[in-house]
C-alpha positions as CSV (number, residue, x, y, z in Angstrom):
1,M,0.0,0.0,0.0
2,L,2.9,2.4,0.8
3,F,4.2,1.8,-2.8
4,L,0.9,3.0,-4.3
5,W,0.8,6.1,-2.1
6,L,4.4,7.0,-3.0
7,K,3.5,6.4,-6.7
8,A,0.5,8.6,-6.5
9,F,2.5,11.5,-4.9
10,H,5.3,10.9,-7.4
11,I,2.8,11.4,-10.3
12,I,1.3,14.5,-8.6
13,A,4.7,16.0,-8.1
14,M,5.7,15.1,-11.7
15,V,2.6,16.9,-13.0
16,A,3.5,20.0,-11.0
17,W,7.1,19.8,-12.2
18,F,6.1,19.6,-15.8
19,A,3.5,22.4,-15.4
20,G,6.3,24.6,-14.3
21,L,8.5,23.5,-17.2
22,F,5.7,24.1,-19.6
23,Y,4.9,27.6,-18.3
24,L,8.3,29.1,-17.4
25,P,9.6,29.2,-21.0
26,R,6.2,30.7,-22.1
27,L,6.8,33.4,-19.5
28,F,10.3,33.9,-21.0
29,I,8.7,34.5,-24.4
30,Y,6.3,37.1,-22.9
31,H,9.2,38.7,-20.9
32,N,11.3,38.9,-24.0
33,E,8.5,40.7,-25.9
34,A,7.7,43.1,-23.0
35,R,8.9,46.7,-23.6
36,D,7.6,48.6,-20.5
37,K,9.4,48.5,-17.2
38,V,6.3,47.5,-15.2
39,S,5.7,44.4,-17.3
40,I,9.3,43.4,-17.3
41,E,9.4,43.6,-13.5
42,R,6.1,41.7,-13.2
43,F,7.6,38.9,-15.4
44,K,10.7,38.8,-13.2
45,V,8.5,38.2,-10.1
46,M,6.3,35.6,-11.9
47,E,9.3,33.7,-13.2
48,Y,11.0,33.7,-9.8
49,R,7.9,32.5,-8.0
50,L,7.0,29.8,-10.5
51,F,10.6,28.4,-10.5
52,Y,11.4,28.5,-6.8
53,A,8.0,28.0,-5.3
54,I,6.5,25.4,-7.6
55,T,8.9,24.0,-10.2
56,Y,12.0,23.4,-8.1
57,P,10.2,21.8,-5.1
58,A,8.1,19.6,-7.4
59,A,11.3,18.5,-9.2
60,I,12.9,17.6,-5.9
61,V,9.8,15.7,-4.6
62,T,9.5,13.9,-7.9
63,T,13.1,12.8,-7.7
64,I,13.0,11.7,-4.0
65,L,9.8,9.8,-4.5
66,G,11.1,8.2,-7.7
67,I,14.2,7.0,-5.8
68,G,12.0,5.7,-3.0
69,L,9.9,3.8,-5.5
70,I,12.9,2.3,-7.3
71,S,14.5,1.3,-4.0
72,M,11.3,-0.5,-2.9
73,N,11.5,-2.8,-5.9
74,W,15.2,-2.6,-6.9
75,H,15.6,-6.1,-8.2
76,Y,12.9,-5.6,-10.8
77,Y,13.8,-2.0,-11.8
78,S,17.5,-2.5,-11.9
79,N,17.0,-5.1,-14.6
80,A,14.4,-3.2,-16.6
81,V,16.0,-1.4,-19.7
82,W,13.0,0.9,-20.0
83,M,13.6,2.2,-16.5
84,W,17.3,3.0,-17.3
85,L,16.1,4.9,-20.4
86,K,13.5,6.7,-18.3
87,L,16.2,7.6,-15.7
88,F,18.4,8.9,-18.5
89,L,15.5,11.1,-19.8
90,V,14.9,12.4,-16.2
91,L,18.6,13.3,-16.0
92,L,18.3,15.2,-19.3
93,L,15.1,16.8,-17.9
94,W,17.1,18.0,-14.9
95,G,19.5,19.5,-17.4
96,Y,16.6,21.3,-19.0
97,H,15.4,22.4,-15.6
98,I,18.8,23.8,-14.7
99,H,18.9,25.7,-18.0
100,C,15.6,27.3,-17.1
101,G,17.2,28.5,-13.9
102,I,20.1,29.9,-15.9
103,Y,17.8,31.8,-18.3
104,L,15.7,33.0,-15.3
105,K,18.9,34.6,-13.8
106,R,19.8,36.2,-17.2
107,F,16.3,37.8,-17.4
108,R,16.5,38.8,-13.7
109,D,19.8,40.6,-14.5
110,D,18.5,42.1,-17.7
111,N,21.1,40.1,-19.5
112,N,19.1,37.9,-21.9
113,K,20.6,37.7,-25.4
114,L,18.4,34.9,-26.7
115,S,15.5,35.5,-29.1
116,T,11.8,35.0,-28.7
117,R,12.1,32.3,-31.5
118,F,14.7,30.4,-29.4
119,F,12.3,30.3,-26.4
120,R,9.4,29.2,-28.6
121,I,11.5,26.2,-29.7
122,F,12.9,25.7,-26.2
123,N,9.3,25.7,-24.8
124,E,8.5,22.5,-26.8
125,I,11.3,20.4,-25.3
126,P,9.5,19.3,-22.1
127,T,6.6,18.0,-24.2
128,L,9.0,15.6,-25.9
129,F,10.3,14.4,-22.5
130,L,6.8,13.9,-21.2
131,I,5.7,11.9,-24.2
132,L,8.8,9.7,-24.1
133,I,8.7,9.1,-20.4
134,V,5.0,8.3,-20.3
135,I,5.4,5.9,-23.3
136,L,8.3,4.1,-21.5
137,V,6.4,3.8,-18.2
138,V,3.1,2.7,-19.6
139,T,4.4,0.3,-22.3
140,R,7.6,-0.9,-20.7
141,P,8.9,-2.0,-24.1
142,F,12.2,-3.4,-23.0
């Protein structure tokens, strides 16, 4: 029963993490297009709150619960190729998350040099991660 509770909270935290990763780059797009000081400062506050109050805590909880779930059934998961692929994707997702933090700091310091087009493309990356991770977890192809 504990396993199922951990799994439920893992999924809830994962949804919150992805929500942040979907919305933060969208805020970067709006921030990049903003021209007045009031809007720019508002986006800085929104980005900071989203990243540090929702996205980062959700990422940490997702990771901790994921480690807990794997440790509860290590023998199975350690031999499942799909799980190793999922973990690799989660590691890459953490890299994406960290890049979001880097871009957040650049915007905060009024030092962003990247285009709106870049952030429109960057915004699509977590969708690819979500699709691949869900397919691996649901189908367990390997």
